[in-house]
Every structure is written in C-alpha cells, then in structure tokens.
KOLKOL-356251 format. One record per atom (N, C-alpha, C, O): z negated, y negated, x; residue in one letter. Coordinates in steps of 0.02 Angstrom, whole numbers, padded with zeros to 5 digits, always signed. Each point is the difference from the previous one (the first is absolute). Last residue first. Layout:
KOLKOL-356251
ZYXA ...
***
This chain:
KOLKOL-356251
+00485-00565-00740R +00018-00067-00025R +00067+00005-00030R +00027-00049-00025R -00116+00237+00136K -00028-00010-00067K +00019-00066-00031K +00004-00006-00061K +00054+00059+00286I +00041+00038-00047I -00025-00011-00071I +00041-00006-00047I -00164-00088+00224L +00064-00035-00007L +00045+00036-00051L +00036-00033-00038L -00241+00135+00095G -00012-00062-00036G +00064-00040-00012G +00009-00029-00053G -00001+00221+00188L -00009+00019-00071L -00013-00061-00043L +00023-00004-00057L -00010-00031+00289I +00065+00019-00027I -00005+00020-00073I +00041-00021-00041I -00242-00024+00154V +00040-00062-00008V +00068+00016-00030V +00023-00035-00044V -00163+00216+00096V -00028-00038-00057V +00040-00063-00011V +00014-00018-00057V +00043+00150+00246L +00015+00035-00062L -00024-00040-00061L +00038-00007-00048L -00094-00072+00263I +00073-00006-00011I +00018+00031-00067I +00038-00030-00038I -00256+00060+00107V +00010-00070-00020V +00074-00011-00013V +00018-00032-00050V -00076+00241+00134A -00024-00007-00069A +00010-00072-00025A +00018-00010-00058A +00033+00060+00285G +00048+00030-00046G -00020-00008-00073G +00043-00012-00042G -00194-00062+00205V +00061-00040+00004V +00052+00027-00049V +00031-00038-00037V -00226+00164+00060V -00013-00062-00036V +00062-00045+00001V +00018-00028-00052V -00012+00228+00176A -00001+00015-00072A -00011-00064-00040A +00032-00008-00053A -00045-00008+00287V +00069+00016-00020V +00004+00012-00075V +00045-00025-00033V -00259-00004+00124V +00038-00063+00002V +00072+00011-00022V +00027-00039-00040V -00163+00229+00063L -00022-00041-00057L +00039-00065-00003L +00021-00021-00054L +00013+00158+00239S +00029+00032-00060S -00018-00039-00062S +00041-00009-00045S -00140-00056+00247Y +00071-00019-00001Y +00034+00030-00061Y +00042-00033-00031Y -00266+00094+00073L +00006-00069-00025L +00073-00022-00004L +00019-00034-00048L -00053+00296+00033N -00033-00051+00041N +00013-00069-00030N +00031-00006-00052N +00054+00270+00040F -00048-00032-00045F -00041-00050+00041F -00052+00018+00027F +00312+00057+00033G -00068+00026-00003G -00042-00040-00048G +00022-00048-00030G +00192-00036+00112T -00002+00069+00026T -00072+00025+00000T -00026+00017+00053T +00213-00225-00148A -00068+00024+00002A +00000+00073+00022A +00040+00040-00024A +00168-00180+00108P -00031+00014-00065P -00071+00025+00010P -00020+00015+00056P +00133-00185+00124G +00000+00070-00021G -00031+00009-00069G -00042-00040-00020G +00178-00180+00099L -00067+00028+00008L +00002+00071-00026L +00037+00016-00047L +00154-00162+00034G -00012+00025+00068G -00071+00025+00012G -00015+00022+00056G +00131-00103-00262I -00016-00056+00044I -00022+00022+00069I -00022-00041+00041I +00081+00202-00210L +00056-00047+00005L -00014-00058+00048L +00046-00024+00033L -00216+00184-00084G +00052+00029+00042G +00059-00047+00009G +00030-00003+00054G -00201-00058-00201M -00024-00005+00069M +00050+00031+00048M +00008-00025+00056M +00039+00043-00286V +00005-00070+00023V -00023-00007+00072V +00032-00034+00040V -00057+00246-00142F +00070-00016+00007F +00010-00070+00028F +00039-00011+00046F -00257+00079-00099G +00025+00038+00058G +00073-00015+00013G +00021-00007+00058G -00118-00084-00252G -00026-00032+00061G +00024+00034+00062G +00018-00033+00049G +00032+00131-00258I +00039-00063+00009I -00022-00034+00065I +00042-00023+00039I -00165+00211-00100I +00069+00020+00016I +00043-00061+00014I +00036-00002+00050I -00253-00035-00123A -00002+00028+00067A +00069+00022+00022A +00019-00008+00058A -00049-00067-00280G -00001-00055+00048G -00002+00025+00072G +00030-00031+00044G -00051+00184-00220I +00069-00023+00005I +00006-00057+00050I +00048-00004+00038I -00264+00075-00078I +00038+00056+00031I +00073-00019+00007I +00030+00010+00053I -00174-00164-00163G -00017+00007+00071G +00040+00054+00035G +00022-00009+00056G +00001-00022-00290V +00029-00058+00036V -00015+00006+00075V +00043-00014+00041V -00142+00175-00180V +00073+00009+00002V +00033-00056+00039V +00043+00013+00042V -00274-00032-00077I +00014+00057+00044I +00075+00010+00007I +00026+00009+00055I -00101-00172-00207N -00011-00021+00069N +00015+00056+00049N +00028-00012+00054N -00019+00061-00284T +00055-00045+00018T -00007-00022+00073T +00049+00000+00037T -00224+00126-00128I +00060+00042+00009I +00059-00043+00022I +00037+00019+00045I -00239-00135-00097L -00007+00044+00058L +00063+00040+00013L +00024+00002+00057L +00021-00217-00201G -00060+00040+00009G +00004+00044+00062G +00043-00008+00043G +00111-00204-00044G -00027+00035-00057G -00064+00036+00017G -00040-00024+00040G +00208-00204+00041G -00016+00070+00012G -00031+00030-00062G +00003-00029-00054G +00031-00226+00187R +00033+00044-00048R -00020+00071+00016R -00016+00018+00057R -00043-00207+00077G -00027-00016-00066G +00033+00041-00055G -00012-00012-00059G +00039+00012+00311T +00052-00027-00045T -00027-00022-00067T +00033-00038-00035T -00178+00130+00206I +00041-00050+00033I +00048-00033-00049I +00008-00061+00000I -00146+00241-00072M -00041-00059+00014M +00042-00056+00032M -00012-00059-00014M +00117+00267-00027H -00019-00030-00064H -00039-00065+00012H +00011-00050-00034H +00035+00182+00220A +00062-00034-00023A -00013-00035-00066A +00025-00055-00011A -00198+00188+00091I +00007-00060+00042I +00062-00039-00020I -00001-00062-00003I -00031+00267-00104W -00051-00048-00022W +00005-00064+00041W -00006-00055-00028W +00144+00235+00090G +00021-00028-00065G -00049-00052-00025G +00021-00052-00027G -00079+00170+00221A +00058-00044+00014A +00025-00033-00065A +00016-00059+00000A -00187+00219-00019V -00026-00060+00034V +00058-00049+00013V -00008-00060-00010V +00065+00269-00080G -00039-00039-00048G -00026-00065+00030G +00002-00052-00032G +00110+00205+00173G +00046-00030-00048G -00036-00043-00051G +00023-00054-00017G -00154+00179+00165L +00035-00053+00037L +00049-00036-00046L +00005-00061+00002L -00109+00250-00090V -00048-00054+00007V +00032-00059+00037V -00009-00057-00021V +00136+00250+00005I -00007-00030-00067I -00049-00058+00002I +00012-00052-00030I +00013+00178+00224W +00060-00042-00011W -00001-00031-00070W +00024-00056-00008W -00199+00206+00064L -00004-00060+00042L +00060-00046-00010L -00008-00061-00002L +00007+00272-00106I -00050-00045-00030I -00005-00065+00040I -00005-00054-00029I +00142+00221+00117I +00029-00026-00062I -00047-00050-00033I +00021-00053-00023I -00099+00170+00210N +00049-00050+00019N +00033-00032-00062N +00011-00060-00001N -00160+00238-00034L -00036-00058+00024L +00048-00056+00020L -00012-00058-00015L +00096+00273-00049I -00022-00040-00057I -00037-00063+00022I +00005-00052-00033I +00173+00154+00206D -00053+00028-00042D -00023-00049-00053D +00021-00058+00000D +00216+00112+00142M -00046-00053-00019M -00053+00030-00046M +00016+00032-00050M 
***
C-alpha cells in the first residue's frame, strides 16, 4: 500500500466520521471523525458480512456507505456506554 492509498483511506474515514457526526448529532473534531470513520469501516464491513452483503472492497461509494453505517453504529454504542 503506497502513501496515496493511505491518505485516501484517511480522507474516506474523515468523511465517514463527519457524516456519522451529522446523522447522530454526536462527534468531535477532525481527528475524532477520522478515527470514528476508520473504526466504523471495520465495524461496517463486519456487519455487512453478517447480513450477507460483501464488505467494502476498494475506494468507492459502497465503501463510504459501509464506513458510515459502521461509524453510526460506533457513535450510538459509545453514546449508550457514556450514559
């Protein structure tokens, strides 16, 4: 994996985290959104595999959707834990 791919995945994670922040109304700054988006992509891939849809396989719109779904799940779970 070259540096350009790493940068693209960080950007995708940031966008996914930001979208999850906008959907849930919870979140933080840029670094928090990137971390939430990247972890969300892992969670989203796992969840999509469980329901029979394939995990994200590349830098495309489906990967963004998977990351956003996972990021929303992560933000909601963290919100429930904080209570």
